[in-house]
N, C-alpha and C positions, 0 to 999 in steps of 0.2 A: 503493499500500500503505500511507504512512505520510498519506500527505494532502499532502502539499511537493512541490515539483516536482521533477528530477529536477537542475537547475542549484541548487541553492538549497540542496540536500546534497550537490552536491560544493563548495559556494563554503564549506559550514560542514567540513567532513570534508580542506581545501583538495588534493584532490585533480582531473586531467583527466576533463574530459566524457565522452571514453570510457571512460573503467576498466569505468562501469555497465555498457555494452553490451559489452565483452570477455570471451570462458569462459571458462570456467573452470579448461580442462583449456591452454591456451596453447595454439600456434602449432608444429604440427610441424616438427622439426626436417628435412623434407627431403617439397616434395610430388609428385606424382604424376602421369600422366598416362592415356590411356586404353592410347593407344600404343608408351607404352614401352617394353613386349618386344619390341616393334615394331624402336626406337631400337638396345635393348639388341643386340638378333642381330650387327645390323650394324656396331654397333660391333667386338663378339666377332669377328666375320668378319675387320676392319680388325686392331687388336694380335693377334691369331695369327698375325700375318706381319710385324706392324710393333709388336713392344714396347716397345721405346722412345722410342714417342711422346708428346707431355703430348696434353691436349685440344686443341690451338690445330689444331696436323698431322692429330691422326686428325679432327677438324672437315672438315678440305679436304679429308679422304684420303673420309672416307663420302660426303660431298656427289657429289667427283666421280665416285666408284665403282657410286655408286646416285639418282646423278642425283634429289638432294633438297637442303636448304635450310635444313636447322639452321644453328642459331646457335649460335656455342662455348657460346654460358652453360648451353644445352640437353644440349649430349653433354659438358661438366665436371660437373654436378648425376646423369647418369645411371653419367657414370665412378664421381664418389662416391660414390650407390648402392651401386653393386655392388663400388667399394674399389679398381680400375681407375686411382687418378692416380697418378701418380709424386709423389717428393716430390722437394721443391725444393732444388735445387743451390747447396752455398755455391761462392760465388764468393773469387779465394783472387788474391789485393791483391798487388800488388809494392811498392809504397810510391811506386814514380817517375809520376810525372801525364805523362801520354800525353794533349794536345792537338791531335794531327793528323787526319787522316778519311782512311780508307784507301777511303771508298767514293767511286770515279768516277762523272760525271753520264753518261758516253754506254763503250760499246763499244768495246774495242783502244785507251783510252788509260793505260793503265795492267793490265800484267798480275804478278800474284806467281806464290812459289813456293819449293816443301819438300820435305823428306823423310821417309815415314816407315819406320821398324825395324816389322818383325812377325817375333814368335818364333813356333818354329814349336815342335810338343810333342817332336819328336824331336831335338832343337839345330840345326835348321839352319835359317838367317837370310832371310828375301825384304825386302829395302828398295825401295818404293816413293816415285815422284820423277812431282811431275808440278806443270802449269802451270793456274791460275787466272786466267779475267779479274774484274777487279775490280769493272765492274757486274753484270753478267749473274749471276756464279757459278756457271759452264760449268765444266767441268773441264775445258780444251783439250785437251790431252794428257798422260799418262801414261808412266813406261816401269817397270817393277818388273822387275830382277834379282833373282837367288838367291846375293847377296853379297853385300859394303859397295859402297855410289854410287864410281863415280869421274867424273870432267871430261868422261871421254869417253860417258857415260850424261844425261850434262847438256845435251850439243852435240844428243846424237839428243833431248833431251827439244825444244831451243830449234825446233830441226829441224821434227818433225813439228808439232810449236803452230803455225808461223809454214804452214808447210803447208796446214790443216786450216781456216784463216782468211785465208788470200792466196792459195793457191793457188802460183804459180810467181815472181810478182809480189811486191816490197818494195814495205811501204804508205807512203800518198806521206808521211804522217803517222809519226814514229819511235813506236816503245810503252815508256812504261819497263816495265822488267824489273827486281823486282822480288823480295830474294831476302835469304838473312840474309851472313854474313861465313865464310863457310864458304870451304874453300879448291876446292872443287868445285864453286863460283859464280865464283871471284875470280881464281883459275887462265885464262891470257895465252888460250890457245886457247879456251878458254871464253867471254871476255870478246870476244875477233873476230871467235867463228865470230854471238855475239846483234849486233854493229854489222851483221856483212857480211848481215844477215837480216831492217832496220830496225830494229833496237831498241836500246835508252838502258840499259846495266845500272843501276841503282840499290840502295847495300845500306842496312838498315837501319843503329843505334843501337849501338854493344855494348851486351849486356846488353839490350834491347826486342824482347823477343819481341812487346809490343804493338804495337811499329809494322810489322809482318808479322801481323794478328790472325787477316786474312782467310784464311791457308793457317792459320794455327792452330788456328779456329774448325774448317775442312775436315778440321785431320787426327783434332781430335775425336768429329768428324761420321763419320767412318770405322771411329770403334772407339767409339762408341756403338750405333750400326745396321749395322752389317755386319760387324766383327770379334769383336763378342759374337756366341757360336754359333757360327760360322763353325767349317769341316772345317781345322783346322789341323798336320793330324799331321804332313804331309811340304811341301818349298818349295812342288810338282809341284801340291799341291791346291791352296794359297794360288794362285799364279798363276793356276789356271786361273778361281779364283775372282770376281777382281781383276775384268777387263773388264766382266763381270757385273754388281755395283756401280758401276762407273762410270758404269754404262748403266742403271741405279737411280734414279743422285744428279743425272742431269742427263734424264733423260728424265721418274720418277716423282714422284722425293721434293722435297712441298712446303719454299720457305722463304719464314721470314716476307718478308722483304726483299721480295719478287717479289708479292709477297699472296698468297704460297700458290699461287702455282705454281711448279712444275720449270723450271730453264735454259732448256731448249729448246723450251718451250711461250711463255716468256717471249721469247726473240727472236724467235718468227716473229713473235710478237703487235708487237714494239716492228720485225720490217720493215715495215709494216702500217701504223705508223703508229697504233697500239692501245696502252692502257694504261703505268703508269708506276710505280715502285715504290712504297712509300712511302715517306712521307720522316722522317726522323730526326727527334728530340724539337729537336736542335738547330735543322734547315732549321726547322721550324713555329715554335720559337722569332724564328727572322732574322726568318721574312717577317711573323711579326706585328709585328715591331719598325720594320719596314720603313713596315705597313700605319699605324703608329701614327703 
């Protein structure tokens, strides 16, 4: 048009070479693909039942349910277009440094336990106790009662967990049993029951819930994914739903530390010698240090 080259004009105006070729309307905020409506329908089918899931877990559930192979970026883009993404949660910091590592390298090396109080709409109370494996994340055993928890309930919990993992034979190597300093866990009968079953009771430091972070995270998961929207009219109604919640957590819900597999699926693959959980950032940093 001017008789001068584009390069000379760009140098004179001090602009980049790509600027003259750029469109006048700018790049759209979100692009779309022809089959996005089908992806939207699949996502909607999942979040109708699991509205508390973020895009990562939605990706795992969509790919598992519909036998697809979408990546997380695509699911996140479609969810953003439809305003389905969850707000980022704020993290509460206690100010106490926590340098320990809760996750273990193999199953049946450490179990953790805690309790959860569930308030019913009619004023009744249900308390749920559970035991988790600190490697495969499986809720090994649970005991729910329509009252405050007692040490006898913890003893029953320990017996169920040991029977589920080892049958009637104690484990060859003792399993650490991690809990807080509540009286139901530190009672003499509870400690004796744990040791008789081949467990070594370990308690967290005072005022340090991070030391039992896996159980704390499990409590938050139960509240977010199952208690919200559940029928809590009576204690009997809550007690009827708890086995379904635990079964869904163990057999269906994807876990990020297990590469978005369910604990039961991960345990089956582990028994076959396949798959390991994703390395944590600390483990990856150590691996880079060793390689360098």
